C-alpha positions in Angstrom: 28.7 -46.4 27.1 30.7 -49.6 27.9 31.4 -52.0 25.1 29.0 -54.5 26.7 26.3 -52.0 27.5 22.8 -53.1 26.3 21.9 -50.6 23.5 18.6 -50.4 21.7 18.5 -48.8 18.3 14.9 -48.1 17.3 14.6 -47.9 13.6 17.7 -49.9 12.8 16.7 -50.6 9.2 16.3 -47.0 8.3 18.9 -44.6 6.9 20.1 -43.3 10.2 19.4 -46.3 12.3 21.5 -48.6 10.0 24.4 -46.2 10.1 24.2 -46.0 13.9 24.3 -49.8 14.2 27.3 -50.0 11.8 29.1 -47.2 13.8 28.5 -49.0 17.1 29.7 -52.3 15.7 32.9 -50.6 14.4 33.4 -49.2 17.9 33.2 -52.6 19.5 29.7 -52.3 21.0 28.4 -55.8 20.7 25.3 -56.0 22.9 22.9 -54.4 20.5 19.1 -54.8 20.8 17.4 -54.6 17.4 13.8 -55.3 16.4 12.0 -55.0 13.0 8.6 -53.5 12.6 7.2 -57.0 12.2 8.7 -57.9 15.6 7.7 -54.7 17.4 5.2 -52.1 16.3 6.4 -48.9 17.9 3.0 -47.3 17.6 1.6 -50.0 19.9 2.0 -48.5 23.4 1.5 -51.8 25.3 3.9 -53.7 23.2 6.6 -51.0 23.5 6.3 -50.8 27.3 6.4 -54.7 27.6 9.4 -54.9 25.4 11.4 -52.3 27.3 10.4 -53.7 30.7 11.6 -57.1 29.6 14.8 -56.1 27.9 15.9 -53.1 30.1 18.3 -51.4 27.7 20.7 -49.0 29.2 20.9 -46.7 26.2 18.4 -46.0 23.5 18.8 -44.3 20.1 15.4 -43.2 18.8 15.9 -43.2 15.1 12.5 -44.7 14.1 10.2 -42.3 12.3 8.0 -41.9 9.3 9.9 -39.6 6.9 9.7 -38.3 3.4 10.0 -35.3 1.0 7.6 -32.5 0.0 5.4 -34.8 -2.0 5.0 -37.4 0.7 4.4 -34.8 3.4 1.7 -33.1 1.2 0.0 -36.5 0.4 0.0 -38.1 3.9 -0.1 -35.2 6.5 -2.1 -37.2 9.1 0.3 -40.2 8.8 3.3 -37.9 9.4 1.9 -36.4 12.5 0.1 -39.3 14.0 2.7 -42.1 13.5 5.6 -39.9 14.7 3.7 -38.7 17.7 2.8 -42.3 18.7 6.4 -43.6 18.3 7.9 -40.7 20.3 5.3 -40.8 23.1 5.5 -44.6 23.5 9.3 -44.9 23.5 10.2 -41.8 25.5 7.7 -42.4 28.3 8.5 -46.2 28.5 12.2 -45.4 28.5 11.7 -43.2 31.5 9.6 -45.8 33.3 12.0 -48.6 32.6 15.1 -46.8 33.7 16.9 -46.2 30.4 20.1 -44.4 31.4 20.4 -42.2 28.4 18.2 -41.7 25.3 19.1 -39.9 22.0 16.1 -38.5 20.1 16.6 -37.7 16.5 14.6 -34.7 15.4 14.9 -32.8 12.2 16.1 -29.3 11.0 12.6 -28.8 9.5 11.3 -28.1 13.0 12.6 -24.5 12.9 10.6 -21.6 11.7 10.4 -21.1 7.9 11.9 -17.6 7.9 14.2 -17.7 11.0 17.6 -16.1 10.8 20.4 -18.0 9.1 22.4 -20.0 10.2 19.8 -21.5 12.5 20.6 -21.6 16.2 19.0 -24.0 18.6 17.3 -21.2 20.5 15.3 -20.2 17.3 12.9 -23.1 17.9 9.2 -21.9 18.2 10.0 -18.3 17.4 7.9 -18.2 14.2 5.6 -20.0 11.8 6.7 -23.4 10.4 7.1 -24.3 6.7 3.6 -25.2 5.5 4.7 -28.2 3.3 6.0 -30.2 6.3 4.2 -28.7 9.3 2.5 -31.9 10.5 5.9 -33.7 10.6 7.6 -30.7 12.2 4.9 -30.5 14.9 5.4 -34.1 15.8 9.2 -33.7 16.0 8.8 -30.6 18.2 6.6 -32.6 20.5 9.4 -35.2 20.8 11.9 -32.6 21.7 9.6 -31.2 24.4 8.9 -34.7 25.8 12.7 -35.2 26.3 13.1 -31.8 27.9 10.1 -32.2 30.1 11.3 -35.7 31.2 14.7 -34.3 32.1 13.2 -31.5 34.2 10.5 -33.6 35.9 12.3 -36.9 36.3 16.0 -36.1 36.1 16.5 -38.3 32.9 19.3 -37.8 30.4 17.3 -37.6 27.2 19.1 -35.7 24.4 17.3 -34.2 21.4 19.5 -33.8 18.3 18.6 -31.9 15.2 20.2 -33.2 12.0 20.3 -31.3 8.8 19.4 -33.0 5.5 20.9 -36.5 5.5 21.9 -38.8 2.7 23.9 -42.0 2.2 23.6 -45.8 1.9 20.2 -47.2 2.8 18.4 -44.0 1.7 15.0 -44.1 0.1 15.3 -43.6 -3.7 11.6 -43.8 -4.4 10.8 -40.9 -6.8 7.5 -40.2 -5.1 8.5 -40.3 -1.5 12.2 -39.6 -1.3 14.2 -36.5 -0.3 15.8 -34.3 -2.9 19.4 -35.8 -3.1 18.5 -39.5 -3.5 15.7 -38.5 -5.9 18.2 -36.6 -8.0 20.6 -39.6 -8.0 17.9 -41.9 -9.3 16.5 -39.4 -11.8 19.9 -38.6 -13.3 20.9 -42.2 -13.4 17.7 -43.2 -15.2 18.1 -40.3 -17.6 21.6 -41.6 -18.5 20.2 -45.1 -19.0 17.4 -43.8 -21.4 19.7 -41.4 -23.2 17.6 -38.4 -22.2 18.9 -34.9 -23.1 17.3 -33.2 -20.2 16.2 -33.7 -16.6 13.5 -31.8 -14.8 14.1 -30.7 -11.1 11.3 -29.4 -8.9 11.2 -25.7 -8.1 13.4 -22.8 -9.1 16.7 -24.2 -8.0 17.4 -21.2 -5.8 16.7 -22.6 -2.3 19.8 -23.4 -0.3 20.3 -26.7 1.5 22.9 -28.3 3.8 23.7 -32.0 3.4 25.3 -34.3 6.0 26.5 -37.9 5.2 24.7 -40.4 7.4 28.0 -42.0 8.5 29.0 -38.6 9.9 25.5 -38.3 11.5 26.0 -41.7 13.2 29.4 -40.8 14.5 28.0 -37.6 16.0 25.2 -39.5 17.7 27.6 -42.0 19.3 29.8 -39.0 20.3 26.9 -37.2 22.0 25.6 -40.4 23.7 29.0 -40.6 25.3 29.0 -37.0 26.4 27.2 -37.5 29.7 27.8 -33.9 30.7 25.4 -32.7 27.9 21.7 -33.2 27.6 20.6 -30.0 25.8 19.3 -29.8 22.3 22.0 -29.7 19.7 22.2 -29.2 15.9 24.1 -31.7 13.8 25.4 -30.5 10.4 28.4 -29.4 8.4 27.8 -25.6 8.6 27.9 -25.1 4.8 25.2 -25.1 2.2 24.6 -24.9 -1.6 21.7 -24.1 -3.9 19.5 -26.9 -5.3 20.8 -25.9 -8.8 24.4 -26.4 -7.6 23.4 -29.7 -6.0 21.9 -30.9 -9.3 25.1 -30.0 -11.2 27.1 -31.9 -8.6 24.9 -35.0 -8.8 24.8 -34.9 -12.6 28.6 -34.8 -12.6 28.9 -37.8 -10.3 26.4 -39.8 -12.2 27.7 -38.8 -15.6 24.7 -36.9 -17.0 25.8 -34.3 -19.5 22.4 -33.0 -20.7 20.3 -30.0 -19.7 19.0 -29.4 -16.2 15.5 -27.8 -16.3 13.5 -26.4 -13.4 9.7 -26.8 -13.0 8.9 -23.5 -11.3 5.2 -24.6 -10.9 6.4 -27.0 -8.1 7.1 -25.8 -4.5 10.5 -24.8 -3.3 9.9 -25.3 0.4 11.9 -23.3 2.8 14.2 -20.7 1.1 17.2 -21.6 3.1 18.0 -24.1 5.9 21.5 -23.9 7.2 22.2 -25.0 10.8 24.5 -23.2 13.2 26.7 -26.0 14.5 28.9 -23.9 16.8 27.4 -25.7 19.9 28.4 -29.1 18.4 31.9 -27.9 17.4 32.4 -26.5 21.0 31.6 -30.0 22.3 34.4 -31.4 20.1 32.8 -32.9 17.0 33.0 -31.9 13.3 31.8 -33.6 10.1 34.5 -35.2 8.0 33.0 -36.5 4.7 33.2 -34.2 1.7 29.8 -33.8 -0.2 31.1 -34.9 -3.6 32.8 -37.9 -2.0 29.7 -38.7 -0.1 27.5 -38.5 -3.2 29.9 -40.8 -5.1 29.7 -43.3 -2.2 25.9 -43.1 -2.2 25.7 -43.5 -5.9 27.9 -46.6 -5.7 25.6 -48.0 -3.1 22.6 -47.2 -5.3 24.2 -49.1 -8.3 24.8 -52.1 -6.1 21.3 -52.3 -4.8 19.4 -50.9 -7.8 17.4 -54.0 -8.5 16.1 -54.4 -5.0 14.9 -50.8 -4.5 11.2 -50.0 -4.4 9.3 -47.6 -6.5 
């Protein structure tokens, strides 16, 4: 990408999209194309096609998606598959039609089989059953990957699907009903400290293992891969290390300053037992994560404190 290349970031107000915009701006990319949902409904096929035909971006980061944790996926399964399928189909097909030079599609590590070998290699996709708690979302993301791959084969495009591990950081969703585990923990422990509670309840057994990548690292990897024009294959983005949910809870409690008991509600689902990405392909391309988990949680908690009054839920 040149510094004056026209670059469209779809989903620029979300966790990943906002970080990509910030990373691009730090890198001197100044010709950014941004639209809010009110300005452009990405589920509207005609509107998306007209927008891309008019603006003709050279590069497109597809970071727009409907996302959420176990509770949200269980409550709104049709929304998770239908909205994400519409966004992906509209943007990927219109990008091909409008001559977008290179597109980066953000998938999710939940697209891999529930019980596949660990760490998870890219070639394990579609080798077994999905995790039931987020199957509709995973199916939609798999479809996006296959759209990119099919477009590359049939039309010679350069559309790159990337699979991030669990992300966290500034601009995350801290809603207790719809957020992912790490931001939910930050809010729950913070409010427990405010109330003077002597215990905090965490969903599940605490034994599942998870990997967490700071969103600023994710954004840096996305810009790196967009500029690697010799690579269009699917690639995992992560840190290559994980920890248990119980260990994560202790880490968040320490950062927030909660000194009480951590209890586990074993009647609630655990989700996938382990989800650690093999990032050897990414390392071989020349990129590694740089933000320590404790430092990243501290930074995210500071952001939460600064924006606490404006957060929903």
